[in-house]
PDB file of N, CA, C and O in Angstrom:
ATOM      1  N   UNK A   1      -1.795  -9.829  -2.274  1.00  0.00           N
ATOM      2  CA  UNK A   1      -2.518  -8.738  -2.128  1.00  0.00           C
ATOM      3  C   UNK A   1      -2.017  -7.630  -2.991  1.00  0.00           C
ATOM      4  O   UNK A   1      -0.813  -7.476  -3.193  1.00  0.00           O
ATOM      5  N   UNK A   2      -2.907  -6.881  -3.485  1.00  0.00           N
ATOM      6  CA  UNK A   2      -2.656  -5.536  -4.388  1.00  0.00           C
ATOM      7  C   UNK A   2      -2.274  -4.450  -3.331  1.00  0.00           C
ATOM      8  O   UNK A   2      -2.494  -4.489  -2.121  1.00  0.00           O
ATOM      9  N   UNK A   3      -1.670  -3.497  -4.036  1.00  0.00           N
ATOM     10  CA  UNK A   3      -1.093  -2.389  -3.202  1.00  0.00           C
ATOM     11  C   UNK A   3      -2.215  -1.627  -2.604  1.00  0.00           C
ATOM     12  O   UNK A   3      -2.071  -1.030  -1.538  1.00  0.00           O
ATOM     13  N   UNK A   4      -3.441  -1.634  -3.332  1.00  0.00           N
ATOM     14  CA  UNK A   4      -4.329  -0.706  -2.578  1.00  0.00           C
ATOM     15  C   UNK A   4      -4.860  -1.448  -1.422  1.00  0.00           C
ATOM     16  O   UNK A   4      -5.032  -0.786  -0.399  1.00  0.00           O
ATOM     17  N   UNK A   5      -5.204  -2.936  -1.391  1.00  0.00           N
ATOM     18  CA  UNK A   5      -5.333  -3.672  -0.082  1.00  0.00           C
ATOM     19  C   UNK A   5      -4.504  -3.502   1.091  1.00  0.00           C
ATOM     20  O   UNK A   5      -4.876  -3.514   2.264  1.00  0.00           O
ATOM     21  N   UNK A   6      -3.156  -3.319   0.565  1.00  0.00           N
ATOM     22  CA  UNK A   6      -2.315  -2.969   1.537  1.00  0.00           C
ATOM     23  C   UNK A   6      -2.350  -1.639   2.235  1.00  0.00           C
ATOM     24  O   UNK A   6      -2.053  -1.565   3.428  1.00  0.00           O
ATOM     25  N   UNK A   7      -2.704  -0.579   1.529  1.00  0.00           N
ATOM     26  CA  UNK A   7      -2.597   0.795   2.065  1.00  0.00           C
ATOM     27  C   UNK A   7      -3.975   0.700   2.855  1.00  0.00           C
ATOM     28  O   UNK A   7      -3.907   1.268   3.945  1.00  0.00           O
ATOM     29  N   UNK A   8      -4.957   0.239   2.632  1.00  0.00           N
ATOM     30  CA  UNK A   8      -5.970   0.002   3.664  1.00  0.00           C
ATOM     31  C   UNK A   8      -5.826  -0.697   4.660  1.00  0.00           C
ATOM     32  O   UNK A   8      -6.292  -0.375   5.753  1.00  0.00           O
ATOM     33  N   UNK A   9      -5.204  -1.696   4.466  1.00  0.00           N
ATOM     34  CA  UNK A   9      -4.866  -2.637   5.670  1.00  0.00           C
ATOM     35  C   UNK A   9      -4.068  -1.947   6.619  1.00  0.00           C
ATOM     36  O   UNK A   9      -4.382  -1.890   7.808  1.00  0.00           O
ATOM     37  N   UNK A  10      -2.933  -1.361   6.091  1.00  0.00           N
ATOM     38  CA  UNK A  10      -2.026  -0.555   6.822  1.00  0.00           C
ATOM     39  C   UNK A  10      -2.707   0.604   7.674  1.00  0.00           C
ATOM     40  O   UNK A  10      -2.319   0.914   8.800  1.00  0.00           O
ATOM     41  N   UNK A  11      -3.717   1.179   7.036  1.00  0.00           N
ATOM     42  CA  UNK A  11      -4.328   2.449   7.481  1.00  0.00           C
ATOM     43  C   UNK A  11      -4.810   1.816   8.825  1.00  0.00           C
ATOM     44  O   UNK A  11      -4.419   2.251   9.908  1.00  0.00           O
ATOM     45  N   UNK A  12      -5.635   0.820   8.712  1.00  0.00           N
ATOM     46  CA  UNK A  12      -6.659   0.426   9.965  1.00  0.00           C
ATOM     47  C   UNK A  12      -5.843  -0.188  10.939  1.00  0.00           C
ATOM     48  O   UNK A  12      -6.123  -0.177  12.138  1.00  0.00           O
ATOM     49  N   UNK A  13      -4.525  -0.893  10.305  1.00  0.00           N
ATOM     50  CA  UNK A  13      -3.639  -0.992  11.683  1.00  0.00           C
ATOM     51  C   UNK A  13      -3.231  -0.072  12.384  1.00  0.00           C
ATOM     52  O   UNK A  13      -3.145  -0.171  13.608  1.00  0.00           O
ATOM     53  N   UNK A  14      -2.834   1.231  11.561  1.00  0.00           N
ATOM     54  CA  UNK A  14      -2.211   1.955  12.184  1.00  0.00           C
ATOM     55  C   UNK A  14      -3.465   2.828  13.117  1.00  0.00           C
ATOM     56  O   UNK A  14      -3.047   3.227  14.204  1.00  0.00           O
ATOM     57  N   UNK A  15      -4.380   3.034  12.925  1.00  0.00           N
ATOM     58  CA  UNK A  15      -5.617   3.627  13.501  1.00  0.00           C
ATOM     59  C   UNK A  15      -5.706   2.806  14.709  1.00  0.00           C
ATOM     60  O   UNK A  15      -5.902   3.355  15.793  1.00  0.00           O
ATOM     61  N   UNK A  16      -5.568   1.437  14.606  1.00  0.00           N
ATOM     62  CA  UNK A  16      -5.985   0.634  15.990  1.00  0.00           C
ATOM     63  C   UNK A  16      -4.832   0.856  16.955  1.00  0.00           C
ATOM     64  O   UNK A  16      -5.022   0.880  18.171  1.00  0.00           O
ATOM     65  N   UNK A  17      -3.426   1.046  16.308  1.00  0.00           N
ATOM     66  CA  UNK A  17      -2.345   1.308  17.259  1.00  0.00           C
ATOM     67  C   UNK A  17      -2.338   2.472  17.961  1.00  0.00           C
ATOM     68  O   UNK A  17      -1.969   2.563  19.132  1.00  0.00           O
ATOM     69  N   UNK A  18      -2.789   3.492  17.189  1.00  0.00           N
ATOM     70  CA  UNK A  18      -2.737   5.105  17.516  1.00  0.00           C
ATOM     71  C   UNK A  18      -3.760   4.961  18.598  1.00  0.00           C
ATOM     72  O   UNK A  18      -3.371   5.189  19.743  1.00  0.00           O
ATOM     73  N   UNK A  19      -5.277   4.543  18.373  1.00  0.00           N
ATOM     74  CA  UNK A  19      -6.382   4.494  19.176  1.00  0.00           C
ATOM     75  C   UNK A  19      -5.977   3.572  20.696  1.00  0.00           C
ATOM     76  O   UNK A  19      -6.317   3.905  21.831  1.00  0.00           O
ATOM     77  N   UNK A  20      -5.363   2.652  20.407  1.00  0.00           N
ATOM     78  CA  UNK A  20      -4.903   2.017  21.600  1.00  0.00           C
ATOM     79  C   UNK A  20      -4.025   2.679  22.568  1.00  0.00           C
ATOM     80  O   UNK A  20      -4.234   2.670  23.781  1.00  0.00           O
ATOM     81  N   UNK A  21      -2.921   3.320  21.927  1.00  0.00           N
ATOM     82  CA  UNK A  21      -1.899   4.502  22.652  1.00  0.00           C
ATOM     83  C   UNK A  21      -2.709   5.642  23.244  1.00  0.00           C
ATOM     84  O   UNK A  21      -2.435   6.045  24.375  1.00  0.00           O
ATOM     85  N   UNK A  22      -3.697   6.183  22.531  1.00  0.00           N
ATOM     86  CA  UNK A  22      -4.343   7.074  22.919  1.00  0.00           C
ATOM     87  C   UNK A  22      -5.104   6.710  24.300  1.00  0.00           C
ATOM     88  O   UNK A  22      -4.921   7.272  25.380  1.00  0.00           O
ATOM     89  N   UNK A  23      -5.788   5.893  24.094  1.00  0.00           N
ATOM     90  CA  UNK A  23      -6.742   5.481  25.260  1.00  0.00           C
ATOM     91  C   UNK A  23      -5.943   4.909  26.510  1.00  0.00           C
ATOM     92  O   UNK A  23      -6.314   5.110  27.666  1.00  0.00           O
ATOM     93  N   UNK A  24      -4.692   4.100  26.135  1.00  0.00           N
ATOM     94  CA  UNK A  24      -4.054   3.649  27.050  1.00  0.00           C
ATOM     95  C   UNK A  24      -3.299   4.935  28.134  1.00  0.00           C
ATOM     96  O   UNK A  24      -3.281   4.907  29.364  1.00  0.00           O
ATOM     97  N   UNK A  25      -2.733   5.984  27.251  1.00  0.00           N
ATOM     98  CA  UNK A  25      -1.735   7.061  28.071  1.00  0.00           C
ATOM     99  C   UNK A  25      -3.227   8.220  28.470  1.00  0.00           C
ATOM    100  O   UNK A  25      -3.297   8.732  29.587  1.00  0.00           O
ATOM    101  N   UNK A  26      -3.955   8.401  27.743  1.00  0.00           N
ATOM    102  CA  UNK A  26      -5.065   9.463  27.971  1.00  0.00           C
ATOM    103  C   UNK A  26      -6.377   9.362  28.969  1.00  0.00           C
ATOM    104  O   UNK A  26      -6.981  10.269  29.540  1.00  0.00           O
ATOM    105  N   UNK A  27      -6.584   8.060  28.976  1.00  0.00           N
ATOM    106  CA  UNK A  27      -7.786   7.525  29.587  1.00  0.00           C
ATOM    107  C   UNK A  27      -8.622   7.621  28.391  1.00  0.00           C
ATOM    108  O   UNK A  27      -8.345   7.844  27.213  1.00  0.00           O
ATOM    109  N   UNK A  28     -10.130   7.307  29.239  1.00  0.00           N
ATOM    110  CA  UNK A  28     -11.277   7.424  28.466  1.00  0.00           C
ATOM    111  C   UNK A  28     -11.904   8.562  28.525  1.00  0.00           C
ATOM    112  O   UNK A  28     -12.514   8.522  29.593  1.00  0.00           O
ATOM    113  N   UNK A  29     -12.143   9.687  27.940  1.00  0.00           N
ATOM    114  CA  UNK A  29     -12.428  10.815  28.159  1.00  0.00           C
ATOM    115  C   UNK A  29     -13.083  11.563  26.462  1.00  0.00           C
ATOM    116  O   UNK A  29     -12.743  11.175  25.345  1.00  0.00           O
ATOM    117  N   UNK A  30     -13.836  12.422  26.706  1.00  0.00           N
ATOM    118  CA  UNK A  30     -14.743  12.775  25.465  1.00  0.00           C
ATOM    119  C   UNK A  30     -13.676  13.231  24.505  1.00  0.00           C
ATOM    120  O   UNK A  30     -13.853  12.845  23.350  1.00  0.00           O
ATOM    121  N   UNK A  31     -12.458  14.070  24.759  1.00  0.00           N
ATOM    122  CA  UNK A  31     -11.314  14.509  24.013  1.00  0.00           C
ATOM    123  C   UNK A  31     -10.711  13.162  23.109  1.00  0.00           C
ATOM    124  O   UNK A  31     -10.581  13.064  21.889  1.00  0.00           O
ATOM    125  N   UNK A  32     -10.458  12.366  23.979  1.00  0.00           N
ATOM    126  CA  UNK A  32      -9.819  11.180  23.396  1.00  0.00           C
ATOM    127  C   UNK A  32     -11.132  10.364  22.130  1.00  0.00           C
ATOM    128  O   UNK A  32     -10.995  10.089  20.937  1.00  0.00           O
ATOM    129  N   UNK A  33     -12.147  10.215  22.926  1.00  0.00           N
ATOM    130  CA  UNK A  33     -13.217   9.930  21.860  1.00  0.00           C
ATOM    131  C   UNK A  33     -13.260  10.707  20.399  1.00  0.00           C
ATOM    132  O   UNK A  33     -13.217  10.116  19.320  1.00  0.00           O
ATOM    133  N   UNK A  34     -13.346  12.005  20.548  1.00  0.00           N
ATOM    134  CA  UNK A  34     -13.296  12.608  19.488  1.00  0.00           C
ATOM    135  C   UNK A  34     -12.254  12.442  18.651  1.00  0.00           C
ATOM    136  O   UNK A  34     -12.473  12.446  17.440  1.00  0.00           O
ATOM    137  N   UNK A  35     -10.955  12.269  19.144  1.00  0.00           N
ATOM    138  CA  UNK A  35      -9.825  12.017  18.195  1.00  0.00           C
ATOM    139  C   UNK A  35      -9.700  10.715  17.734  1.00  0.00           C
ATOM    140  O   UNK A  35      -9.094  10.518  16.681  1.00  0.00           O
ATOM    141  N   UNK A  36     -10.265   9.633  18.472  1.00  0.00           N
ATOM    142  CA  UNK A  36     -10.205   8.481  17.669  1.00  0.00           C
ATOM    143  C   UNK A  36     -11.519   8.417  16.622  1.00  0.00           C
ATOM    144  O   UNK A  36     -11.531   7.863  15.523  1.00  0.00           O
ATOM    145  N   UNK A  37     -12.509   9.067  17.205  1.00  0.00           N
ATOM    146  CA  UNK A  37     -13.439   9.295  15.841  1.00  0.00           C
ATOM    147  C   UNK A  37     -13.120  10.044  14.586  1.00  0.00           C
ATOM    148  O   UNK A  37     -13.748   9.806  13.554  1.00  0.00           O
ATOM    149  N   UNK A  38     -12.070  11.034  14.638  1.00  0.00           N
ATOM    150  CA  UNK A  38     -11.643  11.327  13.632  1.00  0.00           C
ATOM    151  C   UNK A  38     -10.687  10.356  12.830  1.00  0.00           C
ATOM    152  O   UNK A  38     -10.675  10.266  11.602  1.00  0.00           O
ATOM    153  N   UNK A  39      -9.937   9.687  13.647  1.00  0.00           N
ATOM    154  CA  UNK A  39      -9.001   8.733  12.980  1.00  0.00           C
ATOM    155  C   UNK A  39      -9.896   7.674  12.040  1.00  0.00           C
ATOM    156  O   UNK A  39      -9.674   7.300  10.888  1.00  0.00           O
ATOM    157  N   UNK A  40     -11.155   7.278  13.089  1.00  0.00           N
ATOM    158  CA  UNK A  40     -11.914   6.417  12.331  1.00  0.00           C
ATOM    159  C   UNK A  40     -12.450   6.941  10.973  1.00  0.00           C
ATOM    160  O   UNK A  40     -12.322   6.231   9.976  1.00  0.00           O
ATOM    161  N   UNK A  41     -12.966   7.997  10.905  1.00  0.00           N
ATOM    162  CA  UNK A  41     -13.587   9.005  10.007  1.00  0.00           C
ATOM    163  C   UNK A  41     -12.335   8.691   8.658  1.00  0.00           C
ATOM    164  O   UNK A  41     -12.682   8.196   7.585  1.00  0.00           O
ATOM    165  N   UNK A  42     -11.367   8.949   8.864  1.00  0.00           N
ATOM    166  CA  UNK A  42      -9.910   8.887   8.124  1.00  0.00           C
ATOM    167  C   UNK A  42      -9.913   7.600   7.387  1.00  0.00           C
ATOM    168  O   UNK A  42      -9.857   7.445   6.167  1.00  0.00           O
ATOM    169  N   UNK A  43      -9.997   6.587   8.436  1.00  0.00           N
ATOM    170  CA  UNK A  43      -9.714   5.261   8.038  1.00  0.00           C
ATOM    171  C   UNK A  43     -11.082   4.902   6.972  1.00  0.00           C
ATOM    172  O   UNK A  43     -10.840   4.083   6.085  1.00  0.00           O
ATOM    173  N   UNK A  44     -12.276   5.394   7.023  1.00  0.00           N
ATOM    174  CA  UNK A  44     -13.276   5.084   6.163  1.00  0.00           C
ATOM    175  C   UNK A  44     -12.964   5.680   4.734  1.00  0.00           C
ATOM    176  O   UNK A  44     -13.014   5.050   3.678  1.00  0.00           O
ATOM    177  N   UNK A  45     -12.606   7.109   4.908  1.00  0.00           N
ATOM    178  CA  UNK A  45     -12.362   7.595   3.865  1.00  0.00           C
ATOM    179  C   UNK A  45     -11.122   7.028   2.961  1.00  0.00           C
ATOM    180  O   UNK A  45     -11.061   7.059   1.732  1.00  0.00           O
ATOM    181  N   UNK A  46     -10.369   6.622   3.660  1.00  0.00           N
ATOM    182  CA  UNK A  46      -9.293   5.786   3.006  1.00  0.00           C
ATOM    183  C   UNK A  46     -10.021   4.445   2.309  1.00  0.00           C
ATOM    184  O   UNK A  46     -10.042   4.147   1.115  1.00  0.00           O
ATOM    185  N   UNK A  47     -10.464   3.911   3.167  1.00  0.00           N
ATOM    186  CA  UNK A  47     -11.088   2.602   2.718  1.00  0.00           C
ATOM    187  C   UNK A  47     -11.630   2.721   1.372  1.00  0.00           C
ATOM    188  O   UNK A  47     -11.137   2.112   0.422  1.00  0.00           O
ATOM    189  N   UNK A  48     -12.669   3.518   1.270  1.00  0.00           N
ATOM    190  CA  UNK A  48     -13.592   3.666   0.101  1.00  0.00           C
ATOM    191  C   UNK A  48     -12.779   4.795  -0.803  1.00  0.00           C
ATOM    192  O   UNK A  48     -13.335   5.026  -1.877  1.00  0.00           O
ATOM    193  N   UNK A  49     -11.852   5.358  -0.615  1.00  0.00           N
ATOM    194  CA  UNK A  49     -11.302   6.238  -1.677  1.00  0.00           C
ATOM    195  C   UNK A  49     -10.338   5.750  -2.349  1.00  0.00           C
ATOM    196  O   UNK A  49     -10.234   5.924  -3.563  1.00  0.00           O
ATOM    197  N   UNK A  50      -9.345   4.943  -1.505  1.00  0.00           N
ATOM    198  CA  UNK A  50      -8.103   4.451  -2.328  1.00  0.00           C
ATOM    199  C   UNK A  50      -8.627   3.439  -3.478  1.00  0.00           C
ATOM    200  O   UNK A  50      -8.124   3.472  -4.601  1.00  0.00           O
ATOM    201  N   UNK A  51      -9.762   2.455  -3.110  1.00  0.00           N
ATOM    202  CA  UNK A  51      -9.882   1.550  -3.979  1.00  0.00           C
ATOM    203  C   UNK A  51     -10.533   1.957  -5.571  1.00  0.00           C
ATOM    204  O   UNK A  51     -10.335   1.468  -6.683  1.00  0.00           O
ATOM    205  N   UNK A  52     -11.438   3.146  -5.062  1.00  0.00           N
ATOM    206  CA  UNK A  52     -12.161   3.686  -6.325  1.00  0.00           C
ATOM    207  C   UNK A  52     -11.288   4.849  -6.677  1.00  0.00           C
ATOM    208  O   UNK A  52     -11.537   5.307  -7.792  1.00  0.00           O
ATOM    209  N   UNK A  53     -10.495   5.341  -6.132  1.00  0.00           N
ATOM    210  CA  UNK A  53      -9.876   6.802  -6.609  1.00  0.00           C
ATOM    211  C   UNK A  53      -8.560   6.252  -7.272  1.00  0.00           C
ATOM    212  O   UNK A  53      -8.083   7.126  -7.997  1.00  0.00           O
ATOM    213  N   UNK A  54      -7.880   5.205  -7.269  1.00  0.00           N
ATOM    214  CA  UNK A  54      -6.800   4.958  -8.192  1.00  0.00           C
ATOM    215  C   UNK A  54      -7.178   4.293  -9.283  1.00  0.00           C
ATOM    216  O   UNK A  54      -7.931   3.321  -9.235  1.00  0.00           O
ATOM    217  N   UNK A  55      -6.659   4.790 -10.401  1.00  0.00           N
ATOM    218  CA  UNK A  55      -7.100   4.203 -11.707  1.00  0.00           C
ATOM    219  C   UNK A  55      -6.404   2.927 -12.070  1.00  0.00           C
ATOM    220  O   UNK A  55      -5.470   2.579 -11.348  1.00  0.00           O
ATOM    221  N   UNK A  56      -6.685   2.299 -12.937  1.00  0.00           N
ATOM    222  CA  UNK A  56      -6.164   1.053 -13.307  1.00  0.00           C
ATOM    223  C   UNK A  56      -4.694   0.809 -13.617  1.00  0.00           C
ATOM    224  O   UNK A  56      -4.316   1.424 -14.614  1.00  0.00           O
ATOM    225  N   UNK A  57      -3.821   0.106 -13.047  1.00  0.00           N
ATOM    226  CA  UNK A  57      -2.440   0.118 -13.387  1.00  0.00           C
ATOM    227  C   UNK A  57      -1.874   0.031 -14.734  1.00  0.00           C
ATOM    228  O   UNK A  57      -0.827   0.566 -15.097  1.00  0.00           O
ATOM    229  N   UNK A  58      -2.919  -0.928 -15.677  1.00  0.00           N
ATOM    230  CA  UNK A  58      -2.254  -1.031 -16.898  1.00  0.00           C
ATOM    231  C   UNK A  58      -2.504   0.158 -17.901  1.00  0.00           C
ATOM    232  O   UNK A  58      -2.103   0.120 -19.064  1.00  0.00           O
ATOM    233  N   UNK A  59      -3.236   1.270 -17.332  1.00  0.00           N
ATOM    234  CA  UNK A  59      -3.776   2.290 -18.204  1.00  0.00           C
ATOM    235  C   UNK A  59      -2.343   2.866 -18.933  1.00  0.00           C
ATOM    236  O   UNK A  59      -2.244   2.978 -20.155  1.00  0.00           O
ATOM    237  N   UNK A  60      -1.281   3.201 -18.003  1.00  0.00           N
ATOM    238  CA  UNK A  60      -0.044   3.684 -18.859  1.00  0.00           C
ATOM    239  C   UNK A  60       0.347   2.616 -19.993  1.00  0.00           C
ATOM    240  O   UNK A  60       0.592   3.148 -21.076  1.00  0.00           O
ATOM    241  N   UNK A  61       0.431   1.532 -19.970  1.00  0.00           N
ATOM    242  CA  UNK A  61       0.541   0.398 -20.840  1.00  0.00           C
ATOM    243  C   UNK A  61      -0.047   0.774 -22.086  1.00  0.00           C
ATOM    244  O   UNK A  61       0.614   0.916 -23.114  1.00  0.00           O
ATOM    245  N   UNK A  62      -1.625   0.984 -21.984  1.00  0.00           N
ATOM    246  CA  UNK A  62      -2.524   1.113 -23.132  1.00  0.00           C
ATOM    247  C   UNK A  62      -1.936   2.505 -23.981  1.00  0.00           C
ATOM    248  O   UNK A  62      -1.896   2.559 -25.210  1.00  0.00           O
ATOM    249  N   UNK A  63      -1.483   3.631 -23.048  1.00  0.00           N
ATOM    250  CA  UNK A  63      -1.301   4.960 -23.651  1.00  0.00           C
ATOM    251  C   UNK A  63       0.023   4.631 -24.472  1.00  0.00           C
ATOM    252  O   UNK A  63       0.189   5.072 -25.609  1.00  0.00           O
ATOM    253  N   UNK A  64       1.002   3.787 -23.788  1.00  0.00           N
ATOM    254  CA  UNK A  64       2.103   3.551 -24.373  1.00  0.00           C
ATOM    255  C   UNK A  64       2.136   2.642 -25.828  1.00  0.00           C
ATOM    256  O   UNK A  64       2.990   2.758 -26.707  1.00  0.00           O
ATOM    257  N   UNK A  65       1.121   1.828 -25.833  1.00  0.00           N
ATOM    258  CA  UNK A  65       0.946   1.018 -26.999  1.00  0.00           C
ATOM    259  C   UNK A  65       0.201   2.039 -28.044  1.00  0.00           C
ATOM    260  O   UNK A  65       0.394   1.908 -29.253  1.00  0.00           O
ATOM    261  N   UNK A  66      -0.545   2.925 -27.593  1.00  0.00           N
ATOM    262  CA  UNK A  66      -1.277   3.766 -28.791  1.00  0.00           C
ATOM    263  C   UNK A  66      -0.064   4.696 -29.305  1.00  0.00           C
ATOM    264  O   UNK A  66       0.115   4.881 -30.508  1.00  0.00           O
ATOM    265  N   UNK A  67       0.743   5.259 -28.329  1.00  0.00           N
ATOM    266  CA  UNK A  67       1.945   6.035 -28.897  1.00  0.00           C
ATOM    267  C   UNK A  67       2.865   5.258 -29.815  1.00  0.00           C
ATOM    268  O   UNK A  67       3.385   5.811 -30.784  1.00  0.00           O
ATOM    269  N   UNK A  68       3.049   4.135 -29.560  1.00  0.00           N
ATOM    270  CA  UNK A  68       3.700   2.992 -30.504  1.00  0.00           C
ATOM    271  C   UNK A  68       3.382   2.985 -31.710  1.00  0.00           C
ATOM    272  O   UNK A  68       4.123   3.119 -32.684  1.00  0.00           O
ATOM    273  N   UNK A  69       1.794   2.762 -31.660  1.00  0.00           N
ATOM    274  CA  UNK A  69       1.206   2.740 -32.992  1.00  0.00           C
ATOM    275  C   UNK A  69       1.337   4.122 -33.831  1.00  0.00           C
ATOM    276  O   UNK A  69       1.681   4.237 -35.007  1.00  0.00           O
ATOM    277  N   UNK A  70       1.048   4.927 -33.107  1.00  0.00           N
ATOM    278  CA  UNK A  70       1.098   6.222 -33.889  1.00  0.00           C
ATOM    279  C   UNK A  70       2.533   6.769 -34.557  1.00  0.00           C
ATOM    280  O   UNK A  70       2.630   7.536 -35.515  1.00  0.00           O
ATOM    281  N   UNK A  71       3.590   6.179 -33.807  1.00  0.00           N
ATOM    282  CA  UNK A  71       5.034   6.666 -34.286  1.00  0.00           C
ATOM    283  C   UNK A  71       5.207   5.518 -35.557  1.00  0.00           C
ATOM    284  O   UNK A  71       5.877   5.752 -36.563  1.00  0.00           O
ATOM    285  N   UNK A  72       4.510   4.299 -35.324  1.00  0.00           N
ATOM    286  CA  UNK A  72       4.833   3.279 -36.622  1.00  0.00           C
ATOM    287  C   UNK A  72       3.848   3.707 -37.782  1.00  0.00           C
ATOM    288  O   UNK A  72       4.148   3.346 -38.920  1.00  0.00           O
ATOM    289  N   UNK A  73       2.957   4.280 -37.632  1.00  0.00           N
ATOM    290  CA  UNK A  73       2.172   4.845 -38.882  1.00  0.00           C
ATOM    291  C   UNK A  73       3.167   6.053 -39.407  1.00  0.00           C
ATOM    292  O   UNK A  73       3.606   6.178 -40.550  1.00  0.00           O
ATOM    293  N   UNK A  74       3.379   6.810 -38.404  1.00  0.00           N
ATOM    294  CA  UNK A  74       4.262   7.995 -38.900  1.00  0.00           C
ATOM    295  C   UNK A  74       5.582   7.623 -39.859  1.00  0.00           C
ATOM    296  O   UNK A  74       5.963   8.090 -40.933  1.00  0.00           O
ATOM    297  N   UNK A  75       6.087   6.618 -39.026  1.00  0.00           N
ATOM    298  CA  UNK A  75       7.263   6.054 -39.579  1.00  0.00           C
ATOM    299  C   UNK A  75       7.096   5.787 -41.261  1.00  0.00           C
ATOM    300  O   UNK A  75       7.784   6.299 -42.144  1.00  0.00           O
ATOM    301  N   UNK A  76       5.897   4.763 -41.434  1.00  0.00           N
ATOM    302  CA  UNK A  76       5.537   4.405 -42.408  1.00  0.00           C
ATOM    303  C   UNK A  76       5.433   5.438 -43.523  1.00  0.00           C
ATOM    304  O   UNK A  76       6.100   5.421 -44.558  1.00  0.00           O
ATOM    305  N   UNK A  77       4.412   6.439 -43.146  1.00  0.00           N
ATOM    306  CA  UNK A  77       4.420   7.629 -43.979  1.00  0.00           C
ATOM    307  C   UNK A  77       5.502   7.882 -44.509  1.00  0.00           C
ATOM    308  O   UNK A  77       5.747   7.819 -45.713  1.00  0.00           O
ATOM    309  N   UNK A  78       6.473   8.292 -43.354  1.00  0.00           N
ATOM    310  CA  UNK A  78       7.812   8.707 -43.803  1.00  0.00           C
ATOM    311  C   UNK A  78       8.853   7.755 -44.849  1.00  0.00           C
ATOM    312  O   UNK A  78       9.765   8.147 -45.577  1.00  0.00           O
ATOM    313  N   UNK A  79       8.438   6.646 -44.664  1.00  0.00           N
ATOM    314  CA  UNK A  79       9.392   6.019 -45.705  1.00  0.00           C
ATOM    315  C   UNK A  79       8.702   5.664 -47.017  1.00  0.00           C
ATOM    316  O   UNK A  79       9.269   5.076 -47.939  1.00  0.00           O
ATOM    317  N   UNK A  80       7.230   6.132 -47.028  1.00  0.00           N
ATOM    318  CA  UNK A  80       6.595   6.068 -48.341  1.00  0.00           C
ATOM    319  C   UNK A  80       7.258   7.437 -49.013  1.00  0.00           C
ATOM    320  O   UNK A  80       7.750   7.408 -50.141  1.00  0.00           O
ATOM    321  N   UNK A  81       7.223   8.493 -48.297  1.00  0.00           N
ATOM    322  CA  UNK A  81       7.704   9.821 -48.987  1.00  0.00           C
ATOM    323  C   UNK A  81       8.966   9.565 -49.253  1.00  0.00           C
ATOM    324  O   UNK A  81       9.300  10.008 -50.352  1.00  0.00           O
ATOM    325  N   UNK A  82       9.834   8.998 -48.647  1.00  0.00           N
ATOM    326  CA  UNK A  82      11.333   8.690 -49.005  1.00  0.00           C
ATOM    327  C   UNK A  82      11.496   8.059 -50.191  1.00  0.00           C
ATOM    328  O   UNK A  82      12.315   8.508 -50.993  1.00  0.00           O
ATOM    329  N   UNK A  83      10.755   6.940 -50.479  1.00  0.00           N
ATOM    330  CA  UNK A  83      10.623   6.141 -51.492  1.00  0.00           C
ATOM    331  C   UNK A  83      10.035   7.018 -52.512  1.00  0.00           C
ATOM    332  O   UNK A  83      10.544   6.744 -53.599  1.00  0.00           O
ATOM    333  N   UNK A  84       9.051   8.091 -52.616  1.00  0.00           N
ATOM    334  CA  UNK A  84       8.594   8.963 -53.403  1.00  0.00           C
ATOM    335  C   UNK A  84       9.674   9.729 -54.068  1.00  0.00           C
ATOM    336  O   UNK A  84       9.924   9.709 -55.273  1.00  0.00           O
ATOM    337  N   UNK A  85      10.327  10.452 -53.086  1.00  0.00           N
ATOM    338  CA  UNK A  85      11.801  11.214 -53.419  1.00  0.00           C
ATOM    339  C   UNK A  85      12.638  10.651 -54.167  1.00  0.00           C
ATOM    340  O   UNK A  85      13.143  11.259 -55.111  1.00  0.00           O
ATOM    341  N   UNK A  86      12.935   9.393 -53.882  1.00  0.00           N
ATOM    342  CA  UNK A  86      14.051   8.659 -54.678  1.00  0.00           C
ATOM    343  C   UNK A  86      13.565   8.484 -56.071  1.00  0.00           C
ATOM    344  O   UNK A  86      14.348   8.646 -57.007  1.00  0.00           O
ATOM    345  N   UNK A  87      12.296   8.158 -56.272  1.00  0.00           N
ATOM    346  CA  UNK A  87      11.681   7.776 -57.638  1.00  0.00           C
ATOM    347  C   UNK A  87      11.951   9.144 -58.515  1.00  0.00           C
ATOM    348  O   UNK A  87      12.476   9.257 -59.623  1.00  0.00           O
ATOM    349  N   UNK A  88      11.441  10.086 -57.683  1.00  0.00           N
ATOM    350  CA  UNK A  88      11.563  11.535 -58.473  1.00  0.00           C
ATOM    351  C   UNK A  88      13.195  11.783 -58.697  1.00  0.00           C
ATOM    352  O   UNK A  88      13.523  12.165 -59.821  1.00  0.00           O
ATOM    353  N   UNK A  89      13.802  11.671 -58.119  1.00  0.00           N
ATOM    354  CA  UNK A  89      15.600  12.183 -58.084  1.00  0.00           C
ATOM    355  C   UNK A  89      15.885  11.142 -59.219  1.00  0.00           C
ATOM    356  O   UNK A  89      16.457  11.680 -60.167  1.00  0.00           O
ATOM    357  N   UNK A  90      15.665   9.900 -59.381  1.00  0.00           N
ATOM    358  CA  UNK A  90      16.078   8.882 -60.394  1.00  0.00           C
ATOM    359  C   UNK A  90      15.520   9.270 -61.689  1.00  0.00           C
ATOM    360  O   UNK A  90      16.014   8.811 -62.719  1.00  0.00           O
ATOM    361  N   UNK A  91      14.426  10.163 -61.723  1.00  0.00           N
ATOM    362  CA  UNK A  91      13.855  10.234 -63.132  1.00  0.00           C
ATOM    363  C   UNK A  91      14.283  11.554 -63.684  1.00  0.00           C
ATOM    364  O   UNK A  91      13.957  11.881 -64.824  1.00  0.00           O
TER     365      UNK A  91
END
């Protein structure tokens, strides 16, 4: 299971446990309904926010590859310049 799925699962398990404890200790009344309703709302926000909000995990790898290509191109240019300077010095 991916990290995103684990976050959503842990959120809903925590909401279920907290709701059970609230109703067990405080009884069933309007205040507890509102509190549990807020928890469920947070659960829905987490359920739909985490999978769509987090970017793909391979994005840093792609950026790293692009940076490596840029460094490689610069290194090639520098070696060409060094070769040209060597030729000018020899002449």
